[in-house]
Steps between C-alpha positions, in 0.01 A plus 500: 500500500512827697588698183208352302262564791607862508473523121148353509381739772641801313321392184171464689527854640579639157828651620717299264467483124545145374616642170762734650636252754524131432722403793527594867857624446350786297297628796693786660296470820674176586830516681813473289585167660155364405537624145848350470378165635217490248713589199795281597269200525383549142844514336675211330870445563583628154295816560672557832843486341397746229394743773844463662690651207544872447288496184178329612250447217126531554311188607166553323317204654534664845478864383858562620644800316850510355767634732869580501715534810775695322480879499772759565498822700861559598474880479171537316273258314736319264461337160133590472474806280494863610577555867677745726869411521645593838874506586691177554461337841860563602443866420177511701688352795732802496203724580471337845134597457279209605176696465575606144590143402171378645304771317676405176399136533142601578514680165655193335226275638232745382638477147530122529140453614363732233691315230383162630136610507525603135673173408225298670229696324671447164570132564875556463628379834851357470862543599574844652130592525379317811513585870810313619809722490847357552649786697671616725853368460641514854827318441804665659706701250823354641722559194484791251582267211156336521299625203167455675594697810309795357181302569567507876491758776870488572755320711341536844261234637295744708449740208400216267244388756353844566471596135382153402216537751401829335485327162286217635254733672470712189444206266270288715264784595607527864629857487340796680592703189262292286173686440343190347554278806275198526478251784348202318752436223871540453599758242791297358747234608853619572789253493820506707789376286743327453493271803770458612867607493514619142694792351698370201699407307206462265678271251551240776155510656366185330779281638658686793497355851535725805652297782698564816320830550539612863174476689542858609514623140187303415290622791633851550549606136319285244175408678377800707321678216315183400398436860370856534294483181349168606425580863442878492390552142292185447644480151290259295780340298865405533710410195767236547835564334686304232818394677558219746533573869691240699457249218128542427352729236321781683169395340557149636646591838311356793708712736424830327140442398364278775712535813577870483232659280190305597571345839719763668359814338143375452468586131157402365523632146631377168852406403566558131807383311728722303452434131649170392632425849338156516664405169835570668440207738558242225647657187863423412769733634256659740416373849439138394332403829197332337476228238238662279222756478253294706747444783597867498137608514426265789803623692400863448138451608591290803745771603228762473523660153136548409515672161756440228610756248576251225373170362640225721183471711331344196676187629326498839232248395780265396671559835177411680446184294848366571486587870740795520227707662139453613210692351409615851845660521437679172172623648690692769643729235181523296310604812742786556481631145121478487479692825722768351276541198186517716662766720560713191140465385595314184191275510255781582325759280671837467211677668580316823870587495558863595847513348350457152350848527844663469479690168738446212574873512742439789745341257786739420297776665632843587495414871711190442745693285538750783581213736759373252660845479502543878671165549745569218603816684523335842706204379780705342818508708746789485838329541736794437461875463778756502252783460411464132150386598233618508534654157426870478191472283468867413867516397469183294190629322689813410810307392355166389773468239745435782322186625510161328314178579704198400518127548349165397205523740405863443233433237429132571142452616508121543797523736272679746255208503740259671386139475162323523340821375168611360447736207481864611273734308801730475855492639687816594868445422776693682546717191127574478479583867791742482366661181156541658653663807756740354438514126703372201849373577770340290506120492719218373497128574882476489517125575300188569516330839816306418656648183522807276261378230153647532176546316524874469177686581404860440241701688194582294198712585333502840132403508230454761363154576142404577567499875624859491872432526753593235708267290806547286509351154831315465630453144739213429797619293671165460787318666816686591823426682630796695850589612587688817629784283163532323317505832723774637467699179120482522502650848775758447275788614329298770553574871292223663437146376222286646618152410217246535676165501541191714371165383172362368227244578581347163827389658401430862182299537370144522701287256567784256698266271747770406876507503673836533798626698401480867177303441411132485149377417328765711744506789819707515862391505617846604331784687720768343343772288556392137839623383369691198294725728784535746730618220251761381444637850875527551543683170220745583654570838844557351338740253384706802133419463275480804379139494179371657475120477150357515554130562212278392520144629314238698802424716808656655763623255863559596557872444833563672667710224176690447472577872867583552594674177279545197148600609374812676174333599356147487129417513396136537176491300435120487237400239262779584177401325286684249529837677873467559597785266279751680629383837862527393442856377329583830806376691763660275335843521418483870123499453528180700766479769645145476433283805569142386735275697675191368329165563821320400870550560697658216843333502820665377585227248475130418773407747267569793256225397509136617431217256162548332384142556586499874183555703678549833437854622856553623643807327166590338273805529540774757419252776812287448729694266819597686656729240424860414238532227477778247152589629349323802151360536261777603713775346365790298561874477259793498509864387465590866665374822365338815618485859405224743449538874576232756274193454317324782309174539194458720180298496581330172583820312815669380475878513743746343479864401590594143556858381525632146811718521503599133327763292233294325225253590599135495423147617731298721475123547582407860634147540526277808745209513551232764786283624501251786807578708732203535361326191832449321351288218214734426466792262677825577158665494158425358216736409203495737308818421484811282288811449473787253480852641438808286637824639494860382824698520584548867221270620558236771289194577496217753497174303359186662572156357327194640739235627295237686665216686459251213731709281787408732471140380830345392645154447564292811760235425430320828139417413530527118209744495425862432401666825535808715778433749549693823813711503649823369435639153647793316264725307640722225300793367586723207514583131661183357655169604849655512636523855583869454133574431365321808452585866502208741319411821482181704177327598460221756228239451 
């Protein structure tokens, strides 16, 4: 009665239009809880279940608009037309630049809101065009063979948490970098995924059961980033993973979703299922823990999965009728999802929602392209350099006939997009970027990723695009199979070869459904550089060419022969986004001094990897790996050199002086690692802080990195909890995770 009394009084005062608002839930002056109560009470069971699926149709009788919970923004608005395509997440992690990541996701959310406003105005709201974005992926990249590792922020729990928080703030409108900030409504929903303990193999995910996982691995490695995003970031959504954990599918796990997520961490938002995950509960040769669709749906909802990506929740009315679940228990989930939509302003006119004023002109804007180029520069990691880099640009311009760009990724624009991408207005390939920087150079594809047969392309004329950038017209000449002899003959007069190779997102991604040497349905069976590329690099080296390998990948590649023998320089370029070609040219010529550091360990070869389907952390990542890697976590070279002073710790801060001892300006990334002394079962070290410092030649700076008491938290086997224990800790400060790059000091708590 209270809602109707309020409605009647508003009508009497003339402050509410009976034509514009038929129901109290449509009055934005009511509290969200009041509006939810009113709307929930008007819904039938069948209508409730339709609202609980990712594609929720309009309910005309109640003026409820259509809605879809599924949109993508992994590294830019995805699958929704033109958008700025930023570098892959694993690449962005190598920048160690939290502020830039946050600014990028402010830009992403600006584009997302502008696109949604247009879709609403045109009546075209659907999948990929709403305000619920299923990112970030904060799973631990524990094994380089996982094809989806490129979606994450690396192998370290602390880094995943810190960068995941930046993504959430940027997407949800909580960032100080957001000029459109509004206090009344959320900008978007971010979603922490995939909860929990997921990182391949992808082909097993619909049936795999993770059991006997040490409690320490669960709490110290797999869960910290999720806890941080829930408790510090107030992330609005969590996506439950496909696989089983300790016998229960993650989307039907009372322990994960109720005990840990909601009760222990206090999560109040929505849990959404991965797509088709509820079907896995009952379908043959999958989890087979439920008898049918209705039982699976009841189990998922009772466990706390509020929204299904799929169709099984159509069976919820049947589950209620036969007693598998009560309608009041369904209401718990419906209440959460309605609250989420009210918080986004979905039921209110655009003029009341400040975010709808973001203009469509932000999409693929010049400012966003500049952010993409900046990140593409920062994320590139110089792995080897014997002095061939940076290229002498004036000499190359004068003798351009002595430089050749080669390789399967040199002129491939879609490779730069990674996975879950949008459509850039223009993509600058490595070849285009180099041509734009130093003028015409010779080019040949030479090989595909895995063999010598290629679609041969020729460089046509250079033209200017509408956004002011230049583009090269590439002319397809047909298919050709090269020989090593033909390749060497083509570069007989060449002194330096820039070989842009590596692998491709067509081969490593979510269920790629491809079979090729070293690859298996999106995951990898070997981390070695494909043999065809290795053979070409060896031949070029033996022909006395200077060889610069630009390795494009979303994961670590074993490059031992390239490091030890065949290459003069190696640049890890990742999947660098739409501005990747410009950024690569900036790095190769020294216009940008590389500063990226590895967010994953680069192993020497396959023999250093444990079994892919073993989720124990023993022997994995820099924290537990006991061998010597090819390149350690946190490693990356510069065109200058840095010298560290003696670090100190006081009042919750690590302080260390860093001096640029080289001849050019550069950026160093200072890293702080922690180990509890006497903790024999724990990691050798674990990252607890980092900072970027830019220094001119000869300049010195005191770097301070916050290290509050809570960052000393580790696993306590006596109480089976994560806590800060009194005792002695070893802090390690330096340029990478390698012992030789670190200075140590002891701290007593």
